C-alpha positions in Angstrom: -20.4 -22.4 56.0 -18.4 -24.6 53.7 -20.4 -23.2 50.8 -19.4 -19.7 51.7 -15.6 -20.3 51.7 -15.2 -20.8 48.0 -17.1 -17.5 47.4 -14.9 -15.6 49.9 -11.8 -17.2 48.3 -12.9 -16.2 44.8 -13.6 -12.7 45.8 -10.3 -12.3 47.6 -8.5 -13.7 44.5 -10.4 -11.4 42.2 -9.5 -8.4 44.4 -5.8 -9.3 44.4 -5.9 -9.8 40.6 -7.7 -6.4 40.2 -5.1 -4.7 42.4 -2.3 -6.2 40.4 -3.9 -5.0 37.2 -4.3 -1.5 38.6 -0.8 -1.2 40.2 0.9 0.0 37.0 -1.8 2.6 36.6 -1.4 3.8 40.2 2.4 4.1 39.7 2.2 6.1 36.5 -0.5 8.4 37.9 2.2 9.8 40.2 3.9 11.4 37.2 3.1 14.7 35.4 0.7 14.1 32.5 3.2 14.7 29.7 5.5 12.1 31.2 2.8 9.8 32.5 1.3 8.9 29.1 4.6 7.8 27.4 5.7 6.1 30.6 2.5 4.0 30.6 3.1 3.1 27.0 6.7 2.1 27.8 5.6 0.1 30.8 2.9 -1.7 28.9 5.3 -2.5 26.0 8.3 -3.6 28.1 6.7 -5.3 31.1 3.0 -6.0 30.8 2.8 -7.2 27.2 5.5 -9.8 27.5 4.1 -11.1 30.8 0.5 -11.3 29.5 1.5 -12.6 26.1 0.0 -9.6 24.3 3.0 -9.1 22.0 2.7 -12.7 20.8 -1.0 -12.3 20.2 -0.3 -9.3 18.0 2.1 -11.4 16.1 -0.4 -14.3 15.8 -3.2 -12.1 14.6 -1.0 -10.5 12.0 0.2 -13.9 10.8 -3.4 -15.0 10.4 -4.7 -12.1 8.3 -1.5 -10.5 6.8 1.0 -13.3 6.5 2.9 -11.3 3.8 3.8 -8.6 6.3 7.6 -8.2 6.6 9.1 -9.5 9.8 10.5 -6.1 10.7 7.0 -4.5 10.5 5.6 -7.3 12.7 8.3 -6.7 15.3 7.5 -2.9 15.2 3.8 -3.6 15.7 4.5 -6.0 18.6 6.0 -2.9 20.3 3.8 -0.1 19.1 0.4 -1.7 19.6 0.9 -2.3 23.4 2.4 1.2 23.6 -0.9 2.7 22.3 -2.9 0.5 24.5 -1.0 1.6 27.6 -1.4 5.2 26.6 -5.2 4.7 26.2 -5.5 3.2 29.6 -3.7 5.9 31.5 -5.5 8.6 29.6 -8.8 7.1 30.7 -7.7 7.2 34.3 -6.4 10.8 33.9 -9.9 12.1 33.0 -9.4 15.8 33.9 -6.1 16.3 32.3 -7.0 14.2 29.3 -10.2 16.0 28.7 -8.5 19.4 29.1 -5.9 18.5 26.5 -8.3 16.7 24.1 -11.4 18.9 24.3 -10.3 21.2 21.5 -8.8 18.6 19.2 -9.5 19.4 15.5 -12.7 17.8 14.3 -12.9 17.2 10.5 -14.5 15.0 7.9 -17.4 14.7 5.4 -19.8 13.5 8.1 -20.0 16.7 10.0 -22.9 18.3 8.1 -25.1 15.2 8.5 -24.6 14.9 12.3 -25.1 18.6 12.9 -28.3 18.5 10.9 -29.5 15.5 12.9 -28.6 17.2 16.2 -30.4 20.4 15.3 -33.5 18.5 14.3 -33.5 16.5 17.6 -32.9 13.2 15.8 -30.8 10.4 17.4 -27.2 9.9 16.1 -25.2 6.6 16.5 -21.5 7.0 16.3 -19.8 3.7 15.5 -16.1 3.2 16.3 -13.5 0.7 17.5 -10.4 0.2 19.6 -8.4 2.3 17.2 -6.4 5.4 18.1 -8.4 6.7 21.1 -12.2 6.3 21.2 -12.2 8.4 24.3 -10.5 11.3 22.5 -13.3 11.2 19.9 -15.8 11.1 22.7 -14.4 14.2 24.5 -14.1 16.2 21.3 -17.6 15.4 20.1 -19.0 16.4 23.5 -17.3 19.7 23.0 -19.1 19.9 19.6 -22.5 19.7 21.4 -23.1 15.9 21.2 -23.9 14.6 24.7 -22.7 11.2 24.0 -24.1 8.1 25.7 -21.8 5.1 25.7 -22.7 1.4 25.3 -19.9 -0.7 26.8 -18.8 -4.2 27.7 -17.7 -4.5 31.4 -14.3 -5.8 32.3 -14.2 -9.4 33.6 -12.6 -8.5 36.9 -15.2 -6.9 39.1 -12.7 -5.0 41.3 -11.0 -3.4 38.3 -14.3 -2.9 36.5 -15.6 -0.6 39.3 -12.7 1.7 38.8 -12.8 1.4 35.0 -16.5 2.3 34.8 -16.0 5.2 37.2 -13.2 6.5 35.0 -15.3 6.2 31.9 -18.2 7.9 33.7 -16.0 10.9 34.6 -15.6 11.7 30.9 -19.3 11.6 30.0 -22.7 10.3 30.9 -25.0 8.4 30.4 -23.4 4.9 30.2 -25.2 1.7 29.3 -23.7 -1.6 30.3 -24.1 -4.5 27.9 -27.0 -6.6 28.9 -30.8 -6.5 29.1 -31.1 -3.6 31.5 -28.5 -1.5 29.7 -30.1 -2.2 26.3 -33.5 -1.0 27.6 -31.9 2.2 28.9 -30.1 2.7 25.6 -33.3 2.3 23.6 -35.1 4.9 25.8 -32.1 7.3 25.2 -32.4 6.9 21.5 -36.2 7.4 21.5 -35.6 10.8 23.1 -33.3 11.8 20.3 -30.1 10.9 22.2 -26.6 10.4 20.9 -24.9 7.1 21.3 -21.4 5.7 20.7 -20.8 2.0 20.2 -17.5 0.1 19.7 -18.2 -2.8 17.3 -14.8 -4.4 16.7 -14.9 -7.1 19.4 -15.6 -10.8 18.8 -19.4 -10.9 19.1 -20.8 -14.2 20.3 -24.2 -13.4 19.0 -22.9 -11.9 15.7 -22.7 -13.1 12.2 -19.4 -14.0 10.3 -18.5 -11.0 8.1 -15.3 -10.1 6.4 -12.6 -8.2 8.3 -9.1 -8.2 6.8 -10.1 -11.0 4.4 -11.2 -13.4 7.2 -14.6 -14.1 8.8 -15.1 -12.3 12.1 -18.3 -12.5 14.2 -19.8 -9.0 13.9 -22.8 -7.6 15.8 -25.8 -6.5 13.7 -27.5 -4.7 16.6 -25.9 -1.3 15.9 -27.1 -1.2 12.4 -30.5 -2.5 13.5 -30.8 0.3 16.0 -29.9 2.9 13.3 -32.6 1.5 11.0 -35.2 1.3 13.8 -34.7 4.9 15.0 -33.8 6.4 11.6 -30.5 7.5 13.1 -27.4 8.3 11.0 -24.8 5.6 11.6 -21.5 7.5 11.6 -18.0 6.1 11.9 -15.8 8.4 14.0 -12.1 7.9 14.8 -9.8 9.5 17.3 -6.5 9.4 15.5 -3.4 9.8 17.6 -0.9 12.4 16.4 2.8 11.7 16.0 3.7 13.3 19.4 1.7 10.6 21.1 -0.3 13.0 23.2 -2.7 14.8 20.9 -5.4 13.7 18.5 -7.4 14.7 15.5 -11.0 13.5 15.1 -12.3 12.2 11.8 -16.0 12.0 11.2 -16.8 9.9 8.1 -19.9 10.1 6.0 -22.8 8.1 7.5 -23.2 4.5 6.4 -26.1 4.4 3.9 -29.2 2.8 5.3 -30.0 -0.5 3.6 -30.1 -3.7 5.6 -28.2 -4.7 8.8 -25.7 -7.1 7.1 -24.7 -4.6 4.4 -24.4 -1.8 6.9 -22.3 -3.9 9.3 -20.0 -5.0 6.6 -19.6 -1.4 5.6 -18.6 -0.6 9.2 -16.0 -3.4 9.1 -14.7 -2.1 5.8 -14.4 1.5 7.1 -12.5 0.4 10.1 -10.2 -1.8 8.1 -9.4 1.1 5.8 -8.4 3.2 8.8 -6.3 0.4 10.4 -4.4 -0.2 7.1 -3.3 3.4 7.2 -2.2 3.3 10.8 -1.6 -0.3 11.7 -0.1 0.5 15.1 -3.2 2.3 16.3 -5.6 -0.7 16.3 -5.7 -3.1 19.3 -4.3 -6.2 17.5 -4.4 -7.9 20.9 -8.1 -8.7 20.7 -9.2 -12.2 19.7 -11.1 -10.6 16.8 -11.3 -13.8 14.7 -11.7 -16.3 17.5 -15.1 -17.5 16.5 -15.0 -16.7 12.8 -15.2 -20.4 12.2 -16.8 -23.2 14.2 -20.1 -23.6 15.9 -20.7 -19.9 16.7 -20.0 -18.9 13.1 -22.3 -21.7 11.9 -25.1 -20.3 14.0 -24.4 -16.9 12.5 -24.5 -18.3 9.0 -27.9 -20.0 9.7 -29.2 -16.6 10.9 -28.0 -14.9 7.8 -29.7 -17.5 5.7 -32.9 -17.0 7.5 -32.7 -13.3 7.1 -32.2 -13.6 3.4 -35.0 -16.1 3.0 -37.4 -13.8 4.9 -36.4 -11.0 2.6 
């Protein structure tokens, strides 16, 4: 019985933490959509970010990779980055209204002919994106274009909140593949059938290799490029760019990353994302610990792996 008590205590604490995380979402969901989204941004900026230290993390990340940035711009981004994050979260939990507003967002870019050709030929397509603008806006708009997009995702740490988070994601589109062995196997089957997949690749990847991002080493996953090579799938960067009104989006589909080798392709993905972020600094989630393991033991393992790859040709 004594062994059971810690588990019950842990579950209770996790539930309370999850409820606390969800409370601001529940409150703002009571508002009409056009007020709900900016309200969630304001609440995240003024209340959640200072309490969680997100604003300071934005400042620290900027100081690490862009120390020359003027102080006024840093202060602006400390406000605007949490605002975009809050908008993203409430949009996800407003699936019906968000999809109705975003479904017909303008879709443009030089990559459109390539993905339409692949779709018509029954070939798989891998969309690669990041926590920039709104990935979910791109997802909804591309579904409207005829791409039934599967999503490979990393679950939230809090199980109580994650159940609601995955349900909200699933309301926008299916199938969904959770990071892990089972999810990977399901994803591979999906691609073998000519399926379409979207993967976010801008998180610190413990099993990645140190590649350049904003001039600093960041552990970057090679798996997305490896999948594109294995299944002869176009690897296409796609971005959901938030418009100035804060509610609408335009979708940019870039040219596919040329097939070469996983390292070169993954570096190209990093470069494409960096170029977008530099144009719209407030739309990337600077809160992430993107460069956390860019140096140290994890990076050393990644460098050894890179060396082995190059040696093996």
